[in-house]
C-alpha positions in Angstrom: 8.4 23.1 7.7 12.0 21.8 7.9 11.5 20.6 11.4 8.4 18.7 10.5 10.0 17.1 7.4 13.0 16.1 9.5 10.7 14.4 12.0 8.9 12.5 9.2 12.1 11.3 7.7 13.4 10.1 11.1 10.2 8.1 11.5 10.6 6.6 8.0 14.2 5.6 8.7 13.4 4.0 12.1 10.2 2.3 11.1 11.2 1.0 7.7 14.9 0.6 7.9 15.6 2.8 4.9 19.1 2.4 3.7 19.8 -0.8 5.5 20.3 -4.1 3.5 17.3 -5.7 5.3 15.1 -2.7 4.9 15.9 -2.2 1.2 15.4 -5.9 0.4 12.0 -5.9 2.1 11.0 -2.8 0.1 12.0 -4.6 -3.1 10.0 -7.6 -2.2 7.0 -5.4 -1.3 7.1 -3.4 -4.6 7.6 -6.5 -6.8 4.4 -8.0 -5.4 2.6 -4.7 -5.9 3.8 -4.5 -9.6 2.8 -8.1 -10.2 -0.7 -7.8 -8.6 -1.3 -4.5 -10.4 0.0 -5.8 -13.7 2.1 -2.6 -13.8 4.1 -2.1 -17.0 6.2 0.8 -18.2 3.4 2.5 -20.0 0.7 1.8 -17.5 -1.1 4.8 -15.9 -0.7 4.2 -12.2 -2.1 6.2 -9.2 -0.8 6.0 -5.7 -3.6 7.2 -3.3 -1.8 8.4 -0.1 1.7 8.2 -1.4 3.2 9.5 1.9 7.0 10.1 1.6 7.2 8.2 -1.7 9.1 5.3 0.0 7.7 2.7 -2.2 7.0 4.9 -5.2 10.7 5.6 -5.6 11.3 1.9 -6.4 8.0 1.5 -8.3 9.3 4.2 -10.7 11.7 1.6 -12.1 8.7 -0.4 -13.3 6.6 2.4 -14.6 7.0 5.8 -16.4 3.5 7.1 -15.7 3.1 7.1 -11.9 0.9 9.7 -10.3 1.5 10.4 -6.5 -1.4 11.8 -4.5 -1.5 12.9 -0.9 -3.4 15.3 1.3 -0.2 16.4 3.2 2.0 19.2 1.8 4.8 17.9 4.0 4.7 14.5 2.3 4.5 15.9 -1.2 7.5 18.2 -0.4 9.5 15.1 0.5 8.4 13.4 -2.7 9.5 16.5 -4.7 12.9 16.4 -3.1 13.2 12.8 -4.1 12.4 13.9 -7.7 9.1 12.1 -8.0 6.9 13.7 -10.6 3.1 14.1 -11.1 2.5 15.1 -7.5 -1.1 16.0 -6.6 -2.5 17.4 -3.3 -6.0 16.1 -2.8 -8.0 13.8 -0.5 -8.9 10.2 -1.3 -12.6 10.9 -1.3 -12.3 13.4 -4.1 -9.8 12.3 -6.7 -9.1 15.1 -9.2 -9.1 12.8 -12.3 -11.6 12.0 -15.0 -13.3 8.6 -14.9 -11.7 5.5 -16.6 -8.2 7.0 -16.6 -5.8 4.6 -14.7 -4.7 1.1 -15.4 -3.9 0.6 -11.7 -5.0 2.5 -8.6 -3.5 1.5 -5.2 -3.6 2.6 -1.6 -1.2 1.4 1.0 -1.9 1.9 4.7 -4.3 4.7 3.8 -5.9 6.2 6.9 -9.6 6.3 5.6 -9.4 2.6 4.8 -7.2 1.2 7.5 -8.7 2.8 10.6 -12.1 2.6 12.3 -13.4 5.7 10.7 -17.0 5.9 9.6 -18.0 3.6 6.8 -19.0 6.4 4.5 -15.4 7.6 4.3 -14.2 4.1 3.4 -17.0 3.5 0.8 -16.3 6.9 -0.8 -12.6 6.3 -1.1 -13.1 2.9 -2.7 -15.8 4.3 -5.0 -13.4 7.0 -6.2 -10.7 4.5 -6.8 -13.1 2.5 -8.9 -14.3 5.6 -10.8 -10.9 6.7 -12.0 -9.9 3.1 -13.0 -10.3 1.9 -16.5 -12.6 -1.0 -17.3 -10.6 -4.1 -16.3 -8.1 -1.9 -14.3 -6.6 -3.2 -11.1 -7.6 -1.7 -7.7 -5.3 -2.7 -4.8 -5.6 -2.0 -1.1 -2.7 -2.9 1.2 -2.4 -2.6 5.0 -0.7 -4.3 8.0 -2.7 -7.3 9.2 -4.6 -6.9 12.5 -3.0 -10.1 13.9 0.5 -8.8 13.2 -0.1 -5.4 14.7 -1.5 -6.9 17.9 1.4 -9.3 18.2 3.9 -6.5 17.5 2.1 -4.4 20.1 2.6 -7.0 22.8 6.3 -6.6 22.5 6.5 -2.9 21.9 3.7 -1.4 23.9 1.5 -2.3 26.9 -1.6 -1.8 24.7 -1.7 -4.2 21.8 -4.1 -1.9 19.9 -1.6 1.0 19.9 -1.4 1.2 16.1 -4.6 2.4 14.3 -3.5 1.1 10.9 -5.3 -2.2 10.8 -8.2 -3.7 8.9 -9.5 -7.2 8.0 -9.7 -9.0 4.7 -13.5 -9.3 5.3 -13.9 -5.5 5.6 -12.1 -4.9 2.3 -14.0 -7.7 0.5 -17.3 -6.2 1.6 -16.2 -2.7 0.3 -15.3 -4.3 -3.0 -18.6 -6.1 -3.3 -20.6 -2.9 -2.5 -18.7 -1.0 -5.2 -19.0 -3.8 -7.8 -15.3 -4.6 -7.8 -14.4 -8.2 -8.7 -12.0 -9.7 -6.1 -9.0 -11.1 -8.0 -6.5 -12.1 -5.3 -5.8 -11.6 -1.6 -2.2 -12.2 -0.5 -0.7 -12.0 3.0 3.1 -11.7 2.9 4.5 -14.5 5.1 7.0 -13.6 7.7 10.3 -15.1 6.5 13.7 -14.5 8.1 15.8 -12.1 6.1 18.8 -14.5 5.8 16.4 -17.1 4.2 14.4 -14.6 2.2 17.4 -13.2 0.2 18.4 -16.7 -0.9 15.1 -17.9 -2.4 12.7 -17.0 -5.2 10.4 -15.2 -2.7 7.8 -14.3 -5.3 6.9 -18.0 -5.8 7.4 -18.9 -2.1 5.2 -16.1 -0.9 2.3 -17.2 -3.0 2.7 -20.8 -2.0 2.9 -20.0 1.7 0.0 -17.6 1.6 -2.3 -20.5 0.8 -1.7 -22.1 4.1 -2.6 -21.0 7.7 0.9 -20.0 8.7 1.1 -17.8 5.6 -2.0 -15.9 6.9 0.0 -14.8 10.0 2.3 -12.5 8.0 2.7 -8.8 8.5 1.0 -7.3 5.4 -2.1 -7.9 3.4 -2.7 -7.1 -0.3 -6.2 -7.2 -1.7 -6.4 -6.9 -5.5 -9.7 -6.3 -7.4 -10.7 -5.6 -11.0 -13.2 -3.0 -12.2 
């Protein structure tokens, strides 16, 4: 197990820049948007579906005292435990072990059943479960890298631009929301802004302004927020 965990942490460090000024700032930006879209407060009951290593949950814990972290991998949950994250649950996204109408916000970031070309039943079941455990009026958020950005990144990193399976379109998520009677509240694509500029501006306001224009839609990550 130690070897596998070491491999996962190495991937996290290399892919997300953990511990670097740029990487940590980007994480802060990401989590602030998540907290804003999810209307996450200290006493909100929040569920992370597919929490992974807890990379974002560590920072989200500063906004919330009732965060639940769920993942199907024992390796991922082991890392979360080492990072002193609490309320760790091992389960799949298609069978969430919670009663209905329990959470104020349920979110899934780069979750495999939602962001790959798996069968539609798996996607529909995951969204249906996220809706079921959400309270009336609760926020349901799906986040994933944009297809455009992954293909562009792939052109520079790999010979095959479709190398990364984690991609989905806004249209796909909107259709899943509609099928499960989730009201679409907001869709936001984080614009790609140079780090030196980003750290000197009020990026929360700038991101929302730029996301309304075409060049804002060419950013790296998409958030889709709905309400039960």
